[in-house]
C-alpha beads as a LAMMPS data file, in Angstrom:
LAMMPS data file: protein, C-alpha beads

247 atoms
246 bonds

1 atom types
1 bond types

-500.0 500.0 xlo xhi
-500.0 500.0 ylo yhi
-500.0 500.0 zlo zhi

Masses

1 110.0

Atoms # bond

1 1 1 1.667 -2.944 20.747
2 1 1 5.066 -1.785 19.453
3 1 1 4.806 1.912 18.687
4 1 1 7.514 2.025 16.018
5 1 1 9.360 -0.259 13.646
6 1 1 11.754 -0.073 10.695
7 1 1 11.759 -2.137 7.501
8 1 1 14.593 -2.379 4.986
9 1 1 13.864 -4.760 2.147
10 1 1 13.588 -5.428 -1.560
11 1 1 10.058 -5.375 -2.920
12 1 1 8.976 -6.765 -6.287
13 1 1 5.489 -6.515 -7.781
14 1 1 3.644 -8.796 -10.180
15 1 1 0.202 -8.506 -11.795
16 1 1 -1.427 -11.948 -11.956
17 1 1 -4.629 -13.458 -13.211
18 1 1 -6.732 -15.430 -10.730
19 1 1 -5.644 -18.615 -12.518
20 1 1 -1.960 -17.726 -12.056
21 1 1 -2.583 -16.888 -8.398
22 1 1 -4.195 -20.269 -7.749
23 1 1 -1.509 -22.146 -9.687
24 1 1 1.280 -20.353 -7.845
25 1 1 -0.195 -21.148 -4.435
26 1 1 -0.501 -24.808 -5.407
27 1 1 3.234 -24.833 -6.103
28 1 1 4.444 -22.908 -3.053
29 1 1 1.655 -23.300 -0.489
30 1 1 3.572 -25.856 1.606
31 1 1 6.220 -23.210 2.344
32 1 1 3.796 -20.525 3.518
33 1 1 1.971 -19.608 6.708
34 1 1 -0.591 -16.799 7.203
35 1 1 1.030 -13.708 8.705
36 1 1 -0.230 -11.577 11.603
37 1 1 -3.105 -10.089 9.588
38 1 1 -3.807 -13.104 7.334
39 1 1 -6.808 -12.017 5.283
40 1 1 -7.840 -8.423 5.852
41 1 1 -9.181 -5.273 4.258
42 1 1 -6.313 -2.798 4.067
43 1 1 -7.105 0.931 3.961
44 1 1 -4.315 3.371 3.103
45 1 1 -4.816 7.131 3.250
46 1 1 -2.063 8.719 1.156
47 1 1 -0.929 12.152 2.267
48 1 1 0.054 14.799 -0.251
49 1 1 0.267 18.503 -0.918
50 1 1 -2.567 20.400 -2.656
51 1 1 -0.643 20.204 -5.951
52 1 1 0.162 16.483 -5.451
53 1 1 3.861 17.183 -5.218
54 1 1 4.731 13.905 -3.467
55 1 1 3.155 11.531 -5.977
56 1 1 4.274 13.599 -8.978
57 1 1 7.871 13.592 -7.711
58 1 1 7.690 9.864 -7.054
59 1 1 6.395 9.127 -10.556
60 1 1 8.980 11.348 -12.223
61 1 1 11.968 10.141 -10.191
62 1 1 14.304 7.413 -11.407
63 1 1 16.318 6.450 -8.322
64 1 1 14.368 7.887 -5.384
65 1 1 10.696 7.659 -4.441
66 1 1 8.879 8.700 -1.277
67 1 1 5.358 8.344 0.136
68 1 1 3.559 9.254 3.351
69 1 1 0.434 7.372 4.374
70 1 1 -1.838 6.420 7.244
71 1 1 -2.931 2.771 7.241
72 1 1 -5.507 0.638 9.035
73 1 1 -6.511 -2.997 8.819
74 1 1 -10.266 -2.835 8.520
75 1 1 -12.392 0.270 9.009
76 1 1 -10.911 2.130 11.977
77 1 1 -12.670 3.421 15.082
78 1 1 -11.450 6.286 17.258
79 1 1 -9.403 3.973 19.488
80 1 1 -8.253 1.579 16.736
81 1 1 -4.562 1.075 16.062
82 1 1 -3.446 2.786 12.849
83 1 1 0.005 3.153 11.344
84 1 1 1.617 6.360 10.130
85 1 1 4.238 5.403 7.574
86 1 1 7.094 7.037 5.701
87 1 1 8.159 4.870 2.769
88 1 1 11.262 5.576 0.698
89 1 1 12.752 3.644 -2.200
90 1 1 16.350 4.197 -3.220
91 1 1 18.474 2.036 -5.506
92 1 1 15.828 -0.670 -5.579
93 1 1 15.722 -0.981 -1.777
94 1 1 12.668 0.064 0.247
95 1 1 13.075 1.763 3.624
96 1 1 9.952 2.129 5.727
97 1 1 9.408 3.893 9.042
98 1 1 6.165 2.999 10.810
99 1 1 4.639 4.537 13.949
100 1 1 1.582 2.949 15.584
101 1 1 -1.022 5.103 17.321
102 1 1 -4.785 5.377 17.695
103 1 1 -6.873 6.972 14.980
104 1 1 -7.675 9.857 17.348
105 1 1 -3.969 10.488 17.956
106 1 1 -3.197 10.271 14.239
107 1 1 -5.929 12.724 13.270
108 1 1 -4.795 15.159 15.970
109 1 1 -1.238 14.923 14.662
110 1 1 -2.296 15.476 11.037
111 1 1 -4.552 18.375 11.995
112 1 1 -2.456 20.095 14.654
113 1 1 1.050 18.625 14.445
114 1 1 0.893 17.233 18.005
115 1 1 3.048 14.100 18.081
116 1 1 1.486 11.194 20.021
117 1 1 4.902 10.271 21.450
118 1 1 8.584 11.014 20.990
119 1 1 10.884 8.590 19.200
120 1 1 13.563 8.627 16.505
121 1 1 11.149 7.183 13.937
122 1 1 8.410 9.648 14.842
123 1 1 10.961 12.457 14.462
124 1 1 11.899 11.217 10.970
125 1 1 8.266 11.074 9.923
126 1 1 7.644 14.508 11.416
127 1 1 10.631 15.945 9.523
128 1 1 9.119 14.776 6.211
129 1 1 5.700 16.096 7.223
130 1 1 7.198 19.508 7.928
131 1 1 9.304 19.388 4.739
132 1 1 6.095 19.014 2.700
133 1 1 4.367 21.644 4.860
134 1 1 2.048 19.182 6.581
135 1 1 0.347 17.331 3.707
136 1 1 -3.240 16.162 4.116
137 1 1 -5.194 13.149 2.921
138 1 1 -5.249 13.114 -0.887
139 1 1 -6.333 9.581 -1.868
140 1 1 -7.761 6.611 -0.012
141 1 1 -6.914 3.199 -1.434
142 1 1 -8.405 -0.068 -0.166
143 1 1 -7.971 -3.716 -1.096
144 1 1 -8.595 -7.226 0.135
145 1 1 -5.241 -8.643 1.205
146 1 1 -4.035 -12.196 1.692
147 1 1 -0.636 -12.162 3.459
148 1 1 1.856 -15.001 3.948
149 1 1 5.346 -15.579 5.320
150 1 1 7.863 -18.430 5.206
151 1 1 8.943 -19.863 8.561
152 1 1 12.317 -20.926 7.128
153 1 1 12.910 -17.457 5.667
154 1 1 11.212 -15.100 8.187
155 1 1 12.252 -12.050 6.186
156 1 1 10.219 -13.309 3.198
157 1 1 6.649 -12.042 2.926
158 1 1 4.118 -12.387 0.113
159 1 1 0.934 -10.359 -0.175
160 1 1 -1.853 -10.857 -2.727
161 1 1 -4.147 -7.842 -3.177
162 1 1 -7.545 -8.078 -4.870
163 1 1 -10.293 -5.594 -5.606
164 1 1 -7.997 -2.566 -5.381
165 1 1 -10.165 0.548 -5.249
166 1 1 -9.741 4.257 -4.642
167 1 1 -11.654 7.396 -3.755
168 1 1 -10.899 11.113 -3.487
169 1 1 -13.710 11.939 -1.077
170 1 1 -14.460 10.731 2.468
171 1 1 -10.725 10.761 3.138
172 1 1 -10.909 9.115 6.544
173 1 1 -10.128 5.609 7.772
174 1 1 -13.391 5.453 9.740
175 1 1 -15.655 5.894 6.683
176 1 1 -15.452 2.393 5.241
177 1 1 -13.602 1.083 2.208
178 1 1 -15.903 1.969 -0.704
179 1 1 -14.140 3.036 -3.858
180 1 1 -13.839 2.855 -7.633
181 1 1 -12.157 -0.271 -9.006
182 1 1 -8.599 0.349 -10.214
183 1 1 -7.809 -2.937 -11.997
184 1 1 -9.852 -5.573 -13.860
185 1 1 -11.799 -7.773 -11.457
186 1 1 -9.758 -10.930 -12.099
187 1 1 -6.392 -9.201 -11.510
188 1 1 -4.333 -9.907 -8.393
189 1 1 -1.361 -7.799 -7.313
190 1 1 1.430 -9.895 -5.805
191 1 1 4.164 -8.202 -3.786
192 1 1 7.210 -10.194 -2.717
193 1 1 9.166 -8.589 0.105
194 1 1 12.520 -9.911 1.253
195 1 1 15.702 -8.707 2.900
196 1 1 17.867 -10.419 0.309
197 1 1 17.755 -12.938 -2.507
198 1 1 14.525 -14.758 -3.268
199 1 1 14.608 -18.462 -2.324
200 1 1 15.117 -20.804 -5.267
201 1 1 11.778 -22.608 -4.801
202 1 1 9.929 -19.302 -5.194
203 1 1 11.949 -18.160 -8.207
204 1 1 11.373 -21.537 -9.882
205 1 1 7.619 -21.366 -9.216
206 1 1 7.326 -17.871 -10.702
207 1 1 9.271 -18.988 -13.765
208 1 1 7.149 -22.122 -14.188
209 1 1 3.951 -20.055 -14.192
210 1 1 5.346 -17.376 -16.496
211 1 1 4.970 -14.670 -13.843
212 1 1 7.197 -11.670 -14.543
213 1 1 7.890 -8.639 -12.333
214 1 1 6.503 -5.255 -13.283
215 1 1 6.043 -1.760 -11.957
216 1 1 2.770 -0.740 -10.335
217 1 1 1.939 1.955 -7.786
218 1 1 -1.579 1.942 -6.346
219 1 1 -1.490 5.643 -5.524
220 1 1 0.237 6.499 -8.796
221 1 1 -2.320 4.558 -10.859
222 1 1 -5.238 6.101 -8.949
223 1 1 -3.783 9.598 -9.375
224 1 1 -3.443 9.095 -13.141
225 1 1 -6.990 7.716 -13.298
226 1 1 -8.407 10.801 -11.588
227 1 1 -6.500 13.053 -13.990
228 1 1 -7.918 11.113 -16.942
229 1 1 -11.438 11.396 -15.558
230 1 1 -11.080 15.159 -15.177
231 1 1 -9.620 15.663 -18.651
232 1 1 -11.761 13.098 -20.519
233 1 1 -14.726 12.398 -18.258
234 1 1 -16.661 10.345 -20.833
235 1 1 -13.771 8.488 -22.465
236 1 1 -13.487 5.735 -19.855
237 1 1 -15.187 2.399 -20.371
238 1 1 -18.618 2.499 -18.793
239 1 1 -18.719 0.173 -15.840
240 1 1 -15.039 0.615 -15.026
241 1 1 -15.701 4.297 -14.445
242 1 1 -18.472 3.486 -11.976
243 1 1 -17.187 0.230 -10.533
244 1 1 -17.968 1.229 -6.960
245 1 1 -17.547 -1.435 -4.301
246 1 1 -18.911 -1.205 -0.752
247 1 1 -17.313 -3.500 1.803

Bonds

1 1 1 2
2 1 2 3
3 1 3 4
4 1 4 5
5 1 5 6
6 1 6 7
7 1 7 8
8 1 8 9
9 1 9 10
10 1 10 11
11 1 11 12
12 1 12 13
13 1 13 14
14 1 14 15
15 1 15 16
16 1 16 17
17 1 17 18
18 1 18 19
19 1 19 20
20 1 20 21
21 1 21 22
22 1 22 23
23 1 23 24
24 1 24 25
25 1 25 26
26 1 26 27
27 1 27 28
28 1 28 29
29 1 29 30
30 1 30 31
31 1 31 32
32 1 32 33
33 1 33 34
34 1 34 35
35 1 35 36
36 1 36 37
37 1 37 38
38 1 38 39
39 1 39 40
40 1 40 41
41 1 41 42
42 1 42 43
43 1 43 44
44 1 44 45
45 1 45 46
46 1 46 47
47 1 47 48
48 1 48 49
49 1 49 50
50 1 50 51
51 1 51 52
52 1 52 53
53 1 53 54
54 1 54 55
55 1 55 56
56 1 56 57
57 1 57 58
58 1 58 59
59 1 59 60
60 1 60 61
61 1 61 62
62 1 62 63
63 1 63 64
64 1 64 65
65 1 65 66
66 1 66 67
67 1 67 68
68 1 68 69
69 1 69 70
70 1 70 71
71 1 71 72
72 1 72 73
73 1 73 74
74 1 74 75
75 1 75 76
76 1 76 77
77 1 77 78
78 1 78 79
79 1 79 80
80 1 80 81
81 1 81 82
82 1 82 83
83 1 83 84
84 1 84 85
85 1 85 86
86 1 86 87
87 1 87 88
88 1 88 89
89 1 89 90
90 1 90 91
91 1 91 92
92 1 92 93
93 1 93 94
94 1 94 95
95 1 95 96
96 1 96 97
97 1 97 98
98 1 98 99
99 1 99 100
100 1 100 101
101 1 101 102
102 1 102 103
103 1 103 104
104 1 104 105
105 1 105 106
106 1 106 107
107 1 107 108
108 1 108 109
109 1 109 110
110 1 110 111
111 1 111 112
112 1 112 113
113 1 113 114
114 1 114 115
115 1 115 116
116 1 116 117
117 1 117 118
118 1 118 119
119 1 119 120
120 1 120 121
121 1 121 122
122 1 122 123
123 1 123 124
124 1 124 125
125 1 125 126
126 1 126 127
127 1 127 128
128 1 128 129
129 1 129 130
130 1 130 131
131 1 131 132
132 1 132 133
133 1 133 134
134 1 134 135
135 1 135 136
136 1 136 137
137 1 137 138
138 1 138 139
139 1 139 140
140 1 140 141
141 1 141 142
142 1 142 143
143 1 143 144
144 1 144 145
145 1 145 146
146 1 146 147
147 1 147 148
148 1 148 149
149 1 149 150
150 1 150 151
151 1 151 152
152 1 152 153
153 1 153 154
154 1 154 155
155 1 155 156
156 1 156 157
157 1 157 158
158 1 158 159
159 1 159 160
160 1 160 161
161 1 161 162
162 1 162 163
163 1 163 164
164 1 164 165
165 1 165 166
166 1 166 167
167 1 167 168
168 1 168 169
169 1 169 170
170 1 170 171
171 1 171 172
172 1 172 173
173 1 173 174
174 1 174 175
175 1 175 176
176 1 176 177
177 1 177 178
178 1 178 179
179 1 179 180
180 1 180 181
181 1 181 182
182 1 182 183
183 1 183 184
184 1 184 185
185 1 185 186
186 1 186 187
187 1 187 188
188 1 188 189
189 1 189 190
190 1 190 191
191 1 191 192
192 1 192 193
193 1 193 194
194 1 194 195
195 1 195 196
196 1 196 197
197 1 197 198
198 1 198 199
199 1 199 200
200 1 200 201
201 1 201 202
202 1 202 203
203 1 203 204
204 1 204 205
205 1 205 206
206 1 206 207
207 1 207 208
208 1 208 209
209 1 209 210
210 1 210 211
211 1 211 212
212 1 212 213
213 1 213 214
214 1 214 215
215 1 215 216
216 1 216 217
217 1 217 218
218 1 218 219
219 1 219 220
220 1 220 221
221 1 221 222
222 1 222 223
223 1 223 224
224 1 224 225
225 1 225 226
226 1 226 227
227 1 227 228
228 1 228 229
229 1 229 230
230 1 230 231
231 1 231 232
232 1 232 233
233 1 233 234
234 1 234 235
235 1 235 236
236 1 236 237
237 1 237 238
238 1 238 239
239 1 239 240
240 1 240 241
241 1 241 242
242 1 242 243
243 1 243 244
244 1 244 245
245 1 245 246
246 1 246 247
């Protein structure tokens, strides 16, 4: 297992209906192959300060955004591989530093600041952790992910996320993926990630299906939802407020 890696790419997000998702795959499916994780449950533990400085700064910023998170594919065990990530967005380009370690090593690092290994990427992540005075888990977000890549354009990756859910308690990757639904049940979040221009066949397919890019942050949306619940606890639509999913 590689312990570190770097991504530099353009990421665009689209909110689709299930019908649009199926129609799009019919148009582009011949170009795509399942990626390393294929279909998986993705759990992301977002790290933040007690006053939520990181997500508030990210939501308020125009040109620069930053997030720290710990991610697993499926519910983690003590010796499972997890990924500590520093994600920055500047000028429309996303830069991501990722360090792989076991859940035990990650929890020791978050609790005590003991790095599992030395590397340039780990040092960059550690610098941000120290800058924010060692943020802790603030929000866990889970989803069912379908991930694809194009063999002719290996830098192109598409992910479709369903059943996006969040929770503010049980902030551990070994406690399952239960959470409160964040989007309507028939909504799919598409993310297109590429190092450069989108291939013409993909741009044409999006245009044919009337799929337009938008702005959506899972952590940002969940943070706003929790604020709304605290300020207006009975104003949310019943059912959405308690749309708890256990997987």
